[in-house]
C-alpha positions in Angstrom: -92.0 35.9 -47.6 -94.9 35.6 -45.2 -97.1 38.0 -47.2 -96.4 35.9 -50.2 -97.5 32.7 -48.5 -100.7 34.4 -47.2 -101.5 35.9 -50.7 -100.8 32.7 -52.5 -102.7 30.6 -49.9 -105.8 32.9 -49.8 -106.0 33.3 -53.5 -105.8 29.5 -54.1 -108.4 28.9 -51.4 -110.7 31.6 -52.9 -110.3 30.2 -56.4 -110.9 26.6 -55.3 -114.1 27.7 -53.7 -115.5 29.6 -56.7 -114.2 28.0 -59.9 -116.4 24.9 -60.6 -114.7 23.6 -63.7 -111.8 22.1 -61.7 -112.1 18.4 -60.8 -113.6 18.0 -57.3 -110.6 16.1 -55.9 -108.2 18.7 -57.3 -110.3 21.5 -55.8 -110.4 19.8 -52.4 -106.7 19.2 -52.4 -106.1 22.9 -53.4 -108.3 24.1 -50.6 -106.1 22.2 -48.2 -103.0 23.5 -50.0 -104.2 27.1 -49.6 -105.0 26.7 -45.9 -101.6 25.1 -45.4 -99.8 28.0 -47.1 -101.5 30.4 -44.7 -100.3 28.2 -41.8 -96.7 28.3 -43.1 -97.0 32.1 -42.9 -98.5 32.2 -39.4 -95.8 29.9 -38.0 -92.2 30.4 -38.9 -89.3 27.9 -38.7 -86.9 30.6 -37.4 -87.0 33.9 -35.8 -87.3 36.8 -38.3 -85.5 39.1 -35.8 -81.7 38.7 -35.5 -80.5 37.5 -32.1 -84.0 36.3 -31.0 -84.0 32.5 -30.4 -86.3 30.3 -32.4 -89.4 28.9 -30.8 -89.2 25.1 -31.3 -93.0 24.7 -31.0 -93.6 27.3 -33.7 -90.9 25.6 -35.8 -92.8 22.3 -35.4 -96.1 23.9 -36.4 -94.4 25.4 -39.5 -93.1 21.9 -40.4 -96.5 20.4 -40.0 -98.1 23.2 -42.2 -95.3 22.7 -44.8 -95.9 19.0 -44.8 -99.6 19.6 -45.4 -98.8 21.9 -48.3 -96.5 19.4 -50.0 -98.9 16.5 -49.5 -101.9 18.5 -50.7 -100.0 19.5 -53.8 -99.1 15.9 -54.5 -102.7 14.9 -54.0 -103.9 17.6 -56.4 -101.4 16.4 -59.1 -102.4 12.8 -58.6 -106.1 13.7 -58.7 -105.5 15.6 -61.9 -103.9 12.4 -63.3 -106.1 9.6 -61.9 -109.5 10.8 -60.8 -112.5 10.6 -63.2 -112.2 13.4 -65.8 -108.4 13.6 -65.3 -105.8 12.7 -67.8 -102.7 10.4 -67.4 -101.2 12.5 -70.2 -101.1 15.6 -68.2 -97.3 16.4 -68.2 -97.5 19.3 -65.7 -99.3 17.1 -63.2 -96.7 14.3 -63.7 -93.9 16.8 -63.2 -95.6 18.2 -60.1 -96.1 14.8 -58.6 -92.4 13.9 -59.1 -91.2 17.2 -57.8 -93.4 17.0 -54.7 -91.6 13.8 -53.8 -88.1 14.5 -55.2 -87.6 18.1 -53.8 -88.2 17.3 -50.1 -85.7 14.4 -50.5 -83.2 16.6 -52.3 -83.6 19.2 -49.5 -82.6 16.6 -46.9 -79.7 15.5 -49.1 -78.5 19.0 -50.0 -79.4 21.4 -47.1 -77.4 24.3 -48.6 -79.8 24.3 -51.5 -83.1 24.1 -49.5 -84.1 27.7 -50.3 -83.5 27.3 -54.1 -85.3 23.9 -54.2 -88.2 25.2 -52.2 -88.6 28.2 -54.6 -88.4 26.0 -57.6 -91.1 23.8 -56.2 -93.3 26.8 -55.4 -92.8 28.1 -58.9 -94.0 24.9 -60.4 -97.0 24.8 -58.0 -97.9 28.3 -59.0 -98.0 27.3 -62.7 -100.1 24.3 -61.8 -102.6 26.3 -59.6 -102.8 29.1 -62.2 -103.6 26.5 -64.9 -106.3 25.0 -62.8 -108.0 28.4 -62.3 -107.3 30.3 -65.5 -110.0 32.9 -66.0 -110.7 32.0 -69.6 -112.2 28.7 -68.5 -114.0 30.1 -65.4 -117.6 28.9 -65.1 -119.5 30.2 -62.1 -120.5 27.5 -59.8 
């Protein structure tokens, strides 16, 4: 999972820095999103080795990084909807915005489904990010 967070984070960060057609506020939010993903990989919320106790400070750092990721994704969706050049008819951005609020609340209400909900949220974020940086629309910048 850590390698996935690093790969997703670095690829999002790189794409946000080189693809100029994406709205500036969306690009900025996705830069923060990418950095946050790398942070979630660096700091884990639980020990990956059985029998080794968790480090509460590392868990806290992971939670902060996760909060940054979620907030940055919500900002990217809102920027796609409401910033100049955006569109209030962007269904994917609306779904992303709703999911970025609803999933964390659902994770608190149904802790047994946290993993599934988190993966669904990341799946949607991947679709959103891929759409923002699809190569057919790439313009060097």
